[in-house]
C-alpha positions as CSV (number, residue, x, y, z in Angstrom):
1,X,-20.2,-7.6,3.6
2,X,-19.9,-5.3,6.1
3,X,-17.2,-6.9,8.5
4,X,-18.2,-5.3,12.3
5,X,-15.4,-5.0,14.7
6,X,-15.0,-3.6,17.8
7,X,-12.9,-0.8,17.6
8,X,-12.3,2.5,19.5
9,X,-10.7,5.9,18.2
10,X,-7.1,5.5,17.5
11,X,-5.7,7.6,20.2
12,X,-2.8,7.6,22.4
13,X,-2.7,8.9,25.8
14,X,-3.2,12.7,25.8
15,X,-3.1,12.9,22.0
16,X,-6.3,12.5,20.1
17,X,-5.4,11.9,16.5
18,X,-6.9,13.9,14.3
19,X,-6.5,13.9,10.0
20,X,-4.1,14.3,9.0
21,X,-2.1,11.5,11.4
22,X,1.9,11.5,10.8
23,X,4.0,8.4,11.8
24,X,7.3,9.8,10.4
25,X,11.3,8.7,11.4
26,X,14.0,6.7,9.6
27,X,12.8,3.3,7.7
28,X,15.5,2.0,10.4
29,X,17.2,2.4,13.3
30,X,20.8,2.5,12.5
31,X,22.8,4.3,15.2
32,X,21.7,5.8,18.5
33,X,23.4,9.2,17.0
34,X,21.2,9.0,13.9
35,X,18.0,8.1,15.5
36,X,18.3,10.8,18.4
37,X,18.7,13.8,15.8
38,X,16.3,12.7,13.1
39,X,13.8,12.8,15.7
40,X,14.8,16.3,17.8
41,X,14.3,17.6,14.3
42,X,11.1,15.4,13.4
43,X,10.1,16.9,16.9
44,X,11.0,20.5,16.2
45,X,8.5,20.5,13.2
46,X,5.3,19.2,15.6
47,X,5.7,15.5,14.7
48,X,4.2,13.6,17.5
49,X,4.7,10.4,16.7
50,X,8.3,8.6,15.9
51,X,9.0,5.3,13.5
52,X,11.9,3.4,13.6
53,X,12.4,-0.1,12.0
54,X,14.1,-2.4,14.8
55,X,13.3,-5.8,13.3
56,X,13.8,-5.6,9.3
57,X,12.1,-8.3,7.1
58,X,14.1,-8.5,4.1
59,X,13.6,-10.3,0.7
60,X,17.0,-11.8,0.5
61,X,19.9,-12.9,3.1
62,X,22.9,-10.9,3.6
63,X,21.0,-7.0,3.7
64,X,20.8,-5.0,6.6
65,X,18.0,-7.1,9.1
66,X,17.7,-4.1,11.9
67,X,20.1,-3.7,15.0
68,X,17.0,-5.6,17.1
69,X,16.4,-5.0,20.8
70,X,19.8,-3.0,20.8
71,X,17.6,-0.1,19.1
72,X,14.7,-0.1,21.6
73,X,16.8,1.9,24.4
74,X,17.1,4.3,21.7
75,X,13.4,5.0,21.0
76,X,12.9,5.0,24.5
77,X,15.5,8.0,25.0
78,X,14.0,9.6,22.2
79,X,10.4,9.0,24.2
80,X,11.5,10.9,27.2
81,X,14.0,14.0,25.5
82,X,11.0,14.8,23.0
83,X,7.5,13.6,24.0
84,X,7.2,11.6,21.0
85,X,5.0,8.7,21.0
86,X,7.6,5.8,19.3
87,X,6.4,3.4,17.3
88,X,7.7,0.2,15.5
89,X,7.0,-3.2,13.4
90,X,6.5,-6.1,14.8
91,X,6.8,-9.7,13.0
92,X,7.2,-12.2,16.0
93,X,5.7,-12.3,19.9
94,X,9.5,-11.9,20.7
95,X,9.3,-8.6,18.9
96,X,6.2,-7.6,20.7
97,X,7.5,-8.2,24.3
98,X,10.6,-6.6,23.7
99,X,8.7,-3.5,22.3
100,X,6.2,-3.5,25.2
101,X,9.0,-4.1,27.5
102,X,10.6,-0.7,26.2
103,X,7.7,1.2,26.1
104,X,6.9,1.1,22.8
105,X,3.4,3.4,22.0
106,X,2.3,2.0,19.1
107,X,2.8,-1.4,16.6
108,X,2.8,-2.1,13.3
109,X,2.4,-5.3,11.6
110,X,4.6,-5.5,8.1
111,X,3.1,-7.1,4.6
112,X,5.1,-9.8,4.8
113,X,3.8,-10.7,8.3
114,X,-0.2,-9.9,7.1
115,X,0.4,-12.8,4.3
116,X,1.0,-14.9,6.6
117,X,-2.0,-15.8,9.4
118,X,-0.1,-18.2,11.8
119,X,2.2,-15.4,12.3
120,X,-0.3,-12.9,12.7
121,X,-2.2,-15.3,15.1
122,X,1.2,-15.3,16.7
123,X,1.5,-11.5,17.2
124,X,-1.9,-11.3,18.1
125,X,-1.8,-14.1,21.3
126,X,1.5,-12.1,22.1
127,X,-0.5,-8.8,22.1
128,X,-3.6,-10.3,24.8
129,X,-4.1,-8.0,27.6
130,X,-2.1,-5.2,26.4
131,X,-3.9,-1.9,25.2
132,X,-1.4,-1.0,22.8
133,X,-2.5,0.6,19.1
134,X,-2.0,-2.1,16.5
135,X,-1.8,-1.5,12.6
136,X,-2.1,-3.7,10.0
137,X,-0.2,-3.4,6.4
138,X,-1.8,-4.9,4.2
139,X,-0.3,-7.6,2.4
140,X,2.3,-7.9,-0.4
141,X,-0.3,-9.4,-2.5
142,X,-3.8,-7.5,-3.6
143,X,-5.6,-9.8,-1.3
144,X,-8.3,-7.9,0.8
145,X,-9.8,-10.6,2.6
146,X,-6.2,-11.7,3.8
147,X,-6.0,-8.1,5.0
148,X,-9.3,-7.8,6.6
149,X,-8.7,-11.6,8.2
150,X,-5.5,-9.9,10.6
151,X,-7.2,-7.1,11.7
152,X,-9.9,-9.5,12.8
153,X,-7.2,-11.6,14.5
154,X,-5.9,-8.5,16.4
155,X,-9.1,-7.5,17.4
156,X,-10.2,-10.7,18.8
157,X,-6.9,-10.7,20.7
158,X,-8.9,-7.9,22.4
159,X,-7.3,-4.9,20.8
160,X,-9.6,-2.0,20.1
161,X,-7.8,0.8,19.0
162,X,-7.1,-0.3,15.7
163,X,-5.7,0.6,12.1
164,X,-4.7,0.1,8.9
165,X,-1.4,1.0,6.5
166,X,-1.7,0.6,3.0
167,X,1.5,0.4,1.4
168,X,1.0,-1.1,-1.6
169,X,0.7,-4.3,-3.2
170,X,3.5,-6.4,-5.2
171,X,3.4,-6.7,-8.9
172,X,5.5,-8.2,-11.7
173,X,4.3,-5.2,-13.9
174,X,6.7,-2.5,-14.6
175,X,5.1,0.7,-12.9
176,X,6.2,4.0,-11.9
177,X,5.6,2.6,-8.0
178,X,8.4,0.4,-6.1
179,X,4.5,-1.2,-4.9
180,X,1.5,-0.6,-7.1
181,X,-1.4,1.2,-4.6
182,X,-4.2,-0.1,-6.3
183,X,-6.1,2.4,-4.4
184,X,-9.2,0.7,-5.5
185,X,-8.4,-2.2,-2.6
186,X,-8.4,0.3,0.6
187,X,-11.2,2.3,-0.9
188,X,-12.7,-1.4,-0.7
189,X,-11.5,-1.6,2.5
190,X,-13.2,1.6,3.8
191,X,-16.8,0.6,2.5
192,X,-16.9,-2.7,4.5
193,X,-15.0,-1.6,7.8
194,X,-16.2,1.8,7.9
195,X,-14.8,3.2,11.4
196,X,-11.2,1.4,10.3
197,X,-8.6,4.4,10.6
198,X,-6.5,3.9,6.9
199,X,-2.9,5.2,7.1
200,X,-1.2,5.7,3.7
201,X,2.9,4.7,3.3
202,X,4.2,6.8,0.2
203,X,7.4,5.7,0.7
204,X,6.9,2.2,0.1
205,X,4.4,2.8,-2.9
206,X,6.2,5.1,-4.5
207,X,9.7,3.7,-3.7
208,X,11.5,7.3,-4.6
209,X,11.2,10.4,-2.7
210,X,9.9,12.6,-5.4
211,X,7.0,10.9,-5.9
212,X,6.0,11.1,-1.9
213,X,4.2,14.6,-2.3
214,X,1.9,12.7,-4.8
215,X,1.1,10.1,-3.5
216,X,0.4,12.0,0.1
217,X,-1.7,14.3,-1.8
218,X,-3.2,11.6,-3.4
219,X,-4.4,9.8,-0.2
220,X,-6.0,13.2,1.1
221,X,-8.0,13.1,-1.7
222,X,-9.7,10.5,-1.1
223,X,-10.4,10.9,2.6
224,X,-7.6,8.6,4.1
225,X,-6.7,9.1,7.7
226,X,-3.2,10.0,7.6
227,X,0.4,8.8,6.2
228,X,3.6,7.4,7.5
229,X,6.7,8.6,5.7
230,X,10.0,8.0,6.2
231,X,12.4,10.3,6.7
232,X,16.0,10.3,7.2
233,X,18.8,12.7,8.4
234,X,20.8,12.0,5.5
235,X,19.0,9.7,3.2
236,X,21.3,9.1,0.6
237,X,23.6,7.1,3.6
238,X,20.8,5.3,4.9
239,X,21.5,1.2,5.3
240,X,17.8,0.5,3.7
241,X,15.5,2.1,1.5
242,X,17.9,5.3,1.0
243,X,15.7,6.2,-2.1
244,X,12.6,7.0,-0.5
245,X,13.8,8.5,2.6
246,X,13.3,12.2,2.6
247,X,14.6,14.5,4.9
248,X,12.9,16.3,8.0
249,X,12.6,19.8,5.9
250,X,11.9,17.8,2.9
251,X,9.0,16.2,4.8
252,X,8.2,19.4,6.3
253,X,7.5,20.7,2.7
254,X,5.1,17.9,1.8
255,X,3.1,18.4,4.4
256,X,3.0,22.2,4.4
257,X,2.1,22.0,0.5
258,X,-0.6,18.9,1.6
259,X,-4.4,20.1,1.1
260,X,-6.6,18.6,3.2
261,X,-10.5,19.0,2.1
262,X,-12.0,16.3,4.2
263,X,-13.3,16.3,7.9
264,X,-11.7,14.3,10.8
265,X,-11.9,10.7,11.5
266,X,-15.4,9.2,12.5
267,X,-17.4,12.7,11.0
268,X,-16.9,11.3,7.4
269,X,-19.9,10.1,5.4
270,X,-19.9,6.3,4.5
271,X,-18.8,6.3,1.5
272,X,-18.5,10.1,-0.7
273,X,-19.4,10.2,-3.8
274,X,-16.1,11.7,-5.2
275,X,-15.0,8.2,-3.5
276,X,-16.9,6.1,-5.7
277,X,-16.3,8.6,-8.9
278,X,-12.5,8.0,-7.5
279,X,-12.5,4.4,-7.6
280,X,-14.3,4.0,-11.3
281,X,-11.1,6.2,-12.4
282,X,-8.9,4.1,-10.8
283,X,-10.5,1.3,-12.5
284,X,-10.9,3.2,-16.2
285,X,-7.1,3.5,-16.1
286,X,-6.7,0.0,-15.3
287,X,-8.2,-0.9,-18.2
288,X,-6.7,1.2,-20.3
289,X,-3.3,-0.8,-19.4
290,X,-4.7,-3.8,-19.7
291,X,-5.8,-2.9,-23.1
292,X,-2.3,-1.7,-23.8
293,X,-0.8,-4.9,-22.9
294,X,-3.2,-6.9,-24.7
295,X,-2.3,-5.2,-28.1
296,X,1.0,-5.3,-27.4
297,X,0.4,-9.5,-27.6
298,X,-1.3,-9.1,-30.5
299,X,1.7,-7.4,-32.0
300,X,4.0,-10.3,-31.0
301,X,1.1,-12.6,-32.6
302,X,1.2,-10.4,-35.8
303,X,5.4,-10.8,-35.7
304,X,4.8,-15.0,-35.4
305,X,2.2,-15.2,-37.9
306,X,4.1,-13.5,-40.6
307,X,7.0,-15.4,-39.6
308,X,5.2,-18.7,-39.9
309,X,3.5,-17.6,-43.1
310,X,0.1,-17.6,-41.2
311,X,-3.0,-16.0,-42.2
312,X,-4.6,-12.9,-40.0
313,X,-7.5,-13.6,-39.3
314,X,-8.2,-16.9,-37.6
315,X,-12.3,-17.7,-38.1
316,X,-12.4,-20.4,-35.6
317,X,-10.5,-18.8,-32.7
318,X,-12.3,-15.7,-33.3
319,X,-15.7,-17.7,-32.4
320,X,-14.2,-19.0,-29.3
321,X,-13.2,-16.1,-28.3
322,X,-16.6,-14.5,-28.3
323,X,-18.3,-17.1,-27.3
324,X,-16.2,-17.9,-24.4
325,X,-16.0,-14.2,-23.6
326,X,-20.3,-13.9,-24.0
327,X,-19.9,-17.2,-21.0
328,X,-17.8,-15.6,-18.8
329,X,-20.2,-12.3,-19.1
330,X,-23.1,-13.9,-17.8
331,X,-20.9,-15.3,-15.1
332,X,-19.8,-12.2,-14.1
333,X,-23.6,-10.4,-14.3
334,X,-22.7,-8.6,-17.2
335,X,-24.9,-8.0,-20.2
336,X,-23.6,-10.2,-23.0
337,X,-24.7,-8.1,-25.7
338,X,-22.5,-5.1,-24.3
339,X,-19.6,-7.4,-23.7
340,X,-19.7,-9.0,-27.1
341,X,-19.9,-5.3,-28.8
342,X,-16.6,-4.1,-26.5
343,X,-14.6,-7.5,-27.9
344,X,-15.6,-7.0,-31.3
345,X,-13.9,-3.6,-31.1
346,X,-11.0,-4.7,-29.4
347,X,-10.9,-7.9,-31.9
348,X,-10.9,-5.4,-35.1
349,X,-8.3,-3.2,-33.0
350,X,-6.1,-6.3,-32.6
351,X,-6.2,-6.9,-36.0
352,X,-5.1,-3.5,-37.2
353,X,-1.8,-4.1,-35.1
354,X,-1.6,-7.7,-36.8
355,X,-1.8,-6.0,-39.8
356,X,0.3,-3.1,-39.4
357,X,3.4,-5.2,-38.3
358,X,2.9,-7.7,-41.1
359,X,3.3,-5.0,-43.8
360,X,5.9,-3.4,-41.5
361,X,7.8,-6.8,-42.3
362,X,6.7,-7.4,-45.6
363,X,8.5,-3.8,-46.1
364,X,11.8,-5.4,-44.9
365,X,12.1,-8.2,-47.4
């Protein structure tokens, strides 16, 4: 269902945010010199919104967790010297109060905070009465309702200039990404909340600086509204997430080569045909990845059957699978005959894989 939110355009005083919105700056504010030098270089390239992590939620204790409030005067100086707008991540009511006290122009709620409704509500309560734009990152797990719920909490606190940040999702599976983009989830968010700007975070999705350009282009191809990219004057010496940061010059190259084909915020179709086709492509890719994982398990089963002198075909098990898949098809409102045909082919390929494994093991004897 669609979610009706009371939203205004995502704007900053004197700055209408047109597509593609770009927010850039270091993962962490480390020193005043590092912050100011990075900001000067980005400002010279036309970047209008500067980001820097002040409080850094880290997975394990002992990692650099940010300089804290000490870094907020550095950001204020960036604003005074370059005219850039400044933005930081907040995770607690204290963070909100401190950031607003130092004139931070835009806040975002991080993925770990979004995953906790109590934490989001605390931040939302602290935001009540302010007029600062707020971006909400997706939760670490692929839960769209949890993401929308966090956005709703912020909106109910009276914040009307809200955007979403798509930063990918944690997964136990090994992929080329640090956080699997699962593009179908922000696409579905757009369908449910059509007037909500979506900004992609290629840095956290890719985890590698060399992949940021491709992820950024994918976001533009999907008609998302902007990018938040980590940029550091010397990424190899960064105190956090060094591998996913780019120099200001590298960022300039990425943006210069970006192809932006769609219209500005508020002037796009609700869901375009290209977006729907892209969603199918992404789901097809997931189907193939799932089938590949299934066949690897089938090969492991083949090895187990060989080691334990068990025949490949187990008729009772086959019947159980087909009956269960037929029931699941009906529950999922799929044609059972179609599903059975699909799984007949899947089972046939599984048998072929097991047969090859057993013959290979037999040849070793």
